[in-house]
N, C-alpha and C positions, 0 to 999 in steps of 0.2 A: 458267596456263602455256599458251601457244599454239604448237604445233610445226608449222611449215611443212614440207611434204614436198618442196618444190622451192626452189632447184635442188638436185638430188641426183646421185649417180653414175649415168651412163647407159650402156646397152649395147645390143646388137643387138635384144633383145626388148623393151626399154623405153627408146627413144631420147629425146633432148631434144625437148620440145614446148611450144608456147606459143600463145596466141590470135593470129590474123593481125594484128589491130589493134595489138597490142603489138609484134610483129615489125616492122611498117611504121614505127614510131617511129624505128628505127635504120637505115633504108634508106640515108640519106645520110651517116651517121657511121661505120658499121662495114661494111667491105667483105666480110669473110668471112661467108657465110650462116649457118654453124653458130654463130659467135660472136654473130650477131644474135639467134638463137633463145635462146642462153644469156642474153644481155642482157635479152631480153623476159621470160624466166622471173624474173629478178631484179626487173624492172619490176613484175611481178604481185605479188611479195612487197612491194615498196614501196607498191603500192596497198592491199594488205591491212593493212599497218602503219598507213597513213593512216586507214583506216576505224576501227581500234582507237583511235588517238589522238583522232579526231573524236568517237567515242562517249564517251570519257572527258571530253572538253571539254564536250560537251552536258550531261553530268551533273554538271559542276562538280567533277570529281575530280582534275584535273591539279595543282592547288596542293599536294596531299598524296600524289602518286604517284611511284613509282620505276619507270621503264620500262627494261627490259634487253633489248637485242637482241644475240644472240650466235650463234656457230656451234659445232658439236660437234667438228669436226676440219678439217684442211686440205682443199683442193680436189683434184679429179681433173683433171689438165691435158690439153691437146691431145695425142692419141695414146694416152691411157689409156682403153681401150675406145672409146666414142663420146663422150668428154667434151671440153670446151673451156674449162675453168676455168684458173686460174693462181695459183700461190703466190709468184710472183716478188717479190723476189729471193731468197726463202728456199729452202732446199734440201729436196728430198723431196716426197712427195705423201701423200695420204690412205693410211692403212694402213702408214705408216712412223713411226719415232720421231724423224725429223729435225724441225727447226723448221717446215718447210713442211707437215708432216703433223700437228703438234701445237699450234703457236702460232696462235691465232686472234684476230681483232679482236673487240672487244666495245664496243658503244656503250651508255652509261648516260645516260639523260636524267632529270633531276629538279631542281626548284628547291631541293632539300635538299642538293645536293652542289656541289663546286667545279667551275667551268667550265674544264677543262684537258685535255690529253692526258697520260695516266698510263702509265708503263712499269713500274709496280710489279708484282712477281711475284705471280701469283694462280693457284690451281688450281680446277678445277670444284667440288671438295668444299668450297671456301670460301664458296660462295654461301649455303648454309644458315645458318651462324652470322652472316654479314654481314647478310643480310636479317632474321634473327631480332633482331639488335641494332637494326637500323633501325626495326623495328616496336615497339621498347621492351622487348624481352626481355633477360634476363640470360644472356649466353653461358655463364656458369659452370653454368647449369642443364642444358646440353646435355652430359651426361657421356659420355665414351667415344667422342667423334667425332674424326676426323682433321683436320677443317677448322678454320681460324682466321678471325676476323672482320676484314675490311678496311674496316669502316664508318668508322672514324676516318681511315683513309688516304684514303677518297673524300671525306669532309666537311672534314677539317682539313688534309689534305696530309701527315699523319704517315707515316713510312716503313712499308712493308708488314711485318707481323709474320711473313710467310712468307719463309723464307730457303733452304729446300730443297724438293725436289719429286721424287717418283718418277714417271717417265713410264710404265714398264711393266716387268714381268718375265714373259717368255713362255718356258715350259719347252720345248715342242716345237722352237722355233727357237733356243733358247739365246740369246734376244734380250732385251736390257734397256737402259735408259737412266735416268740420274739426274742431277739438278742440285743443286748446293750452292753458294750464293753465286753468283759469276759463272761457275763451272765446270760444264761438262756433259760427262758420259762416256756414250758409246754403244758397244755391242759386240754381236756376233752377226749372224746373217743376218736380214734384214728379211722380213716376209711377202710382199713384192713379188718375192722370189725365185721364187715360184710363177708370176709373170707374166713371167719372163724374166731370171733370174739377177741380180737386183738392179739392173736398168737404171733403175729409178725412184728410185734413191738420190742423184740428182744435181739439176740445176737445169732446170726445165721451164716452158713457158708463156710468154706475152707479158707485157711490163712494163705495158702499158696506156697508157703515156705517148705512144704514137704517135698517139693520138686527141686530144692537146692537154692543156693544163693543166686539172686538175679544178676549179680555182676558177671556170672558165667555167660550171660547172653550178650555182653558188650561186643564181642567179635561179630555176632550176627547182626547187631545194630549198625556197626560201622560198615559192614559189607552189604547192607540192604540197599535197595534202590535209592532211598532217600539219603542214606549215608554216603553212597558213592557220588550222588549228585552234589552234595555239599563239599566233599573233598575235591571233586573235579572243578568246583567253582572257587577253590582256594581257601575254604574254611577248614581249620584244623580241628579234628575230633580227639580230645584228650581222654584216654581211657581211664586214668586215675581220677580225673575230675568228674567223669560220668559216674564212676563207682561211688564217689563221695556224695554226689547228688542223689543217687538211688538210696543211699543210707539216710540222708537228710530228709528225704520225702516220706520216710516211714512214719506212720501214726502209732504212737506208743500209749497204751492205756495208763501206765504208771501204777496200776493197782491190779490185784487179782480179781477175777469175776466172783470168787467166793466172798470177797470183801466188799459187799454191795449194800447200800442203803436203798431199800426198795422204792419204786415209783409206780403208781397206777394213776396216770393223768385223768382217766375217766372218773376217778373218785375225788381227786384234789390236785391243784396245780403242783408241778414239780419244778425244781430249780437246780441248775447245774452250772458249775464254774468250768466252762468248756475249754478254756485255755489249759487248765491243769487236768481236766477230766473230759477229754474229747469223746470218750466211749460212753459217757453218761451213765456212770456206775453209781455215783454218790449223789443222791437227792438231798440237798441241804435246805429245802424249803422251810423246815421247822426252825433252823438256826438263823435264817435270813428272811424273816417275815416282812421286814420293811422293804427289802428288795423285791419280794414277791408282790407286795401292794403296788410298788412303783411301776413294775413291768405290766401288771394287770391294768393299771390306769393308762399306760401308754397304748395298750391294745384297745381300750375303750375309746380313747381320743382318736386313734387312727380309724376305728370302725365308724366314727361319726362322719368321716369323709367318703365313705363307701357310696357308690352309685347303685341304684336298683338294677338287678340283672336284666339283660335284654331278653325279650320273649323269643322263644325258639319256634319259628314257623316251619311247618312241614310242607315241603315242596315235592310233590310226586315227580316233578320233572328232574329233581336232583338224584333220583335213585340210580345206582350204578347200572341197572339193567338197560337204561336208556343210553348209556355211554360205553358200550363194550365191556360191561361189568367192571368199570373202574370208577373210583371216587375222583371227581375232577372239578375244576372251576367251571361248574356247569352253566352259570349265568353268562360267562364269556362265550362258552361253546354254544349256548342257547341263542345268544344274539347273532353269533356267526352263522348258525344253522338257519335261523329265520331269514337273515340277509341272503343266504345262499338259496333258500326256498323261494324267496321273493324274486331273486334274480332269475331262478329257473322258471318260475311261473310267468315272469314277464316275457321270457324267451318263448314259452309255449303260447302265450297270448299273441305275441308278435308273429310267430309262425302261423298261428291259426288265422290271424287277420290277413296275412299275406296270402295264405291258401284261399281264403274266402274271396279276396280281391282278384286272385288269378281265376277262380271259378266264375266270378261275375264277368270278367273280361272274356273268358271263353264262351259264356252264354251269349254275350252281346255279339261276339264275332259269329257264333253259330246262327243266331237270329238274323243277323245282317245278310248271311249267306243265303237264307231261304226266304227273305222278304222280297 
């Protein structure tokens, strides 16, 4: 697993930053300076992924590889601290339970799976059993896990075995969201209330379509380091198929934002049919009160299984100032440092003993000479 640190949420003490040569690539295509920097950060990630794919190709591993590229949450858009991302057309931002904060794109490449765009429901906890089955394991051996395997969904096109999903239950904010089938319920204040009374619970950022059709970028994709590595390994890149997949991956709201049934989850639970309304424009809680009750009961039952939070102990030894101003696995480093100090101290003690022994011998020899 290879975790890229950028692009990530930026603020005044850690702003967006990228090498100048990558920023210059977008000087003619992106007018906004900050968006150019953001694009350059993504470009550096592209380069890194290319190096990984190239390394797999050189070692002849691509034919039996599964490469997963995914995000952990929605982006922080323009105006959110010093960020310039976009979740358009989805609602909400990072740190919210709206689709814009929780629904992320995931690209899986492998000659072992179907070449298509999938809208099957999947939760992060499903990766373990999915990859375990892909590697030849029996998922039934994984006792007591919450995840389900989607390997047959990815390889055979079978319907996803996941039909429901808990987004989160947050006690301090009385904030929770759950999905069951096409229905999603969300209620309570979102953590972004800390950033301005829930102002990030709406639609933010640019669509990206002002820069033209994404299919124009296909030649750059096929000529990239990753594209060249795939072609060199014998994999055919079909431009028309790639363009079709780009079209299929688009999220369409199917409704105009002016045509909205309002939702204020801090005042009352909201309900959306996210298959038909992924942008969460139509709150149908009043029309589907039985569904609202059922989903609220599901949250209540799940909350009964919650364990008390672990206490957070403050260890002054963990402070970055003790480790070269870096947050680190300090306990491992601490044990290693103690062992090193003990070893160093034992050497000092041994050297001191040997020095004392030598001095005693010299004194005895000196006394013997003058007795």
